[in-house]
N, C-alpha and C positions, 0 to 999 in steps of 0.2 A: 608479603605480597599480598593483597586485599581480595576478597573474592569477587568472581567476576559477577558483572551484572547480565541480566539475562535480556535476548532480542526474542519476542514473539513476533512470528511469521504466521500469517494467517494465509492459506491458499485453498480455501472452499471452494467450492464446485458452485458455477453459479445458480442462482438460485437459492440455494443454502448460502451463500457467502456475502451474497449483494449487498444487505445493508450495514456491513461492519465498518466497510471500507468509508464510506461517507462519516457512517456515526463517530469513528478514530476521529477525523478531519474536523468536523464542525465542533466537535468536543476537546479540540488538543489542549485549550489553556486550565480547562477542567482536571483532565488525565494526571497533567504535571504536579499537580495538588494532590492526586491519589498514588502518585509514586510511578507514572508511566508516560513517558513521551511518544509520541504518534509520528514516526517518521514524517509522512506527507500530513501538510497541514492544510492542504485543499484535495480535493480530487483529481484535478486537473494534474497536480503533481505527481500523483500516484501512479494515474495513467502515462503520465510520461516518464515515467522512472519504469515502469514496465514496458514501454516500449524501446526504449534504451538497453534494458537486460533482453529483452527477446530479439533485438535485430530487427526491429520491423520497420523501423522509419520510413521507409520507401512504400511501405504497403497505406501507411498514413498519409503519404505527401509531404513528408518532412525529411531535412536533408540529415545526417548524422551527427553535425555541429550543434543540431537544434535539440538534442538531447543528452549528447556526450557529457558522462560527468556526472549526471541527475541524481544516481541511484547515491554514487561516494558521497556528493555534497549534500545532501538531505539528510545522511548518515549521520555526519561530524557533525551535521549544524543540531544535532537529536543530542548528541553527545553529550552536548554543552548541559545538558539538562540535570546530567549526573543520576540521572533513574533509568528503570529497566527500558527498554525501547519495545514499541509495538506497530505492527503494519499490517496492512491485508489488501491483496489483489487478486482479483478473479481469475486475470488474463494469465496468471503465472501457473496455474493450476498444469497447463501442459508443458511448461517450460524443459528443454531436455538438458540433458545433465549439465555440459557446458554452461548453461545459462544458470541453471542452480547453483554452480560452482561460482558463478562470479558474484551473484546475490551474496553469498555466504563468505568470498575473500573482505567483502568490507566490513564484514560482523566479526573478524578476527578479536577483536577483544572484549566479545561476551560470549557468554552460552547460549548457542541457537536453539530456542525451541519451536518447532515448526507442528501447527494444528491442523487439522483437516476437518472440514466439517462436509456433511453430507445430509440428504433427505432422506425421507422415503422412499423406499424401492431403489437406491442407489447403491448399492451394496459394492457394485463391480466397477463404478465410479471412484468409490472411495477408495477399493483395494488397490486401484491403480494409481491413484496419487498418494498411496501410503507408501509403494512399491519405487514412485518415482522420486520421494521426497526423502525417503530415509537416509539419502548419500548427505542431506545438509546436518546430520544431527551425529552427534559423535556418539552417543548411547542411545540405547533404542526407546528408552525411557523418556525420552526429549523428544518424541515424536506421538501428538496426541490426538487421538482420534473424537470427533465431537459428532455421536449421531445423534442428530433432531428429530423429536416427535412431528414435527411438520417444519413448514417453510415461512412461517408468521415472521416477519420480519423483529417484532418485540422478541418471540422465544430466541431466534437467532442469535440476536444483541443480547438478551440476557446470558442466555449460558455460556457465548462466549467470553464476555467478563465474570463470571462465575469461575470459568475453567483458568483464564490467567490471572484473577485476584482481583477485580476491584467490582463495585456494586454499581448497579446502571439505574437505580430508581431515580438517582437524581441527574441522571445524563440521557434526559428521553429522546426520543424517535422524531418527536411531533414538529420539531423545530429545524429538523434536518434537512436542507433542501434536494429534491433528487438532483444526481447527478445530470440527467438529460430530459427536455421535454419528452413526453410520449408522445409514441410514433404509433402512427396505423400499421404498419409494414416491416421487415429486418431490415428492405431496404432505404426507407426511407428513415430506418433509426441508423443505418451504419452515414447516410448521406450526413444527418446531424450530426456523428459524433465526427467525421471527418472534420466540418465545418468549424465543430465548436475547437478541436484540437488546433486547428490551423491558425484560427484567431486567438486562439491563447499564447501559442505559439510566437506568432506574430508580434502580440502585444509585449511579453514578456522579453522580446528580443529586443524591442524600441524601447523597453524599460530602463533594460541594461545598458541602451548606448547613451540614452538619458544621463544616467548615472555617474557611469564614465566621463560624461561632458560635465557633469557639475562639478565634480570632483577635480578635474583639470582645471577648470576657472576658478576655482579657491584656492588651490596651490599658485597659480598666475596672481590671484590676486592678493595672494597674502602676503 
């Protein structure tokens, strides 16, 4: 039996983990060449998977059907690359034990490695994350703590890549689009996120329906 591939799950606290999610999605094609498949190919995919795992769809104005099966589907797609997997989502930092188990269940074919990142002065937050996510790994040495000297995005991205095993020199952050436009207040940010999530979910559902209709038409015309 061959050696299991690894699945790297990054659950850094907001601030110390923010740039990783978007960078993985943006560089997902280049990462495959380096031996890593990003589970999420867009920030929207990452977000909707987190909503599913956290069972928070109602809070975001979505139906369960809008997110059901997202995580498993994304993992199965990434598996096809036959390389190690990597995923980052700060929303999962506060996942409950049963939500951690749900994430790990889809990764049974992999050796799960958890990366917890924390910035300066976040020792208590870091320790809480370590305690919460220890259950996701079979051996203590598979839980990695990334203590960052600062929360500069370039530093966070570089140190994360170094820990996982890929260089970031050719995977710059300059071309990585921000997940959402800058907002003046937290309330504005939440409203903007809700609007984008609803729009994305609606578009994806419509595209799925159009794709099903196209396939039916081809079968009929054949």
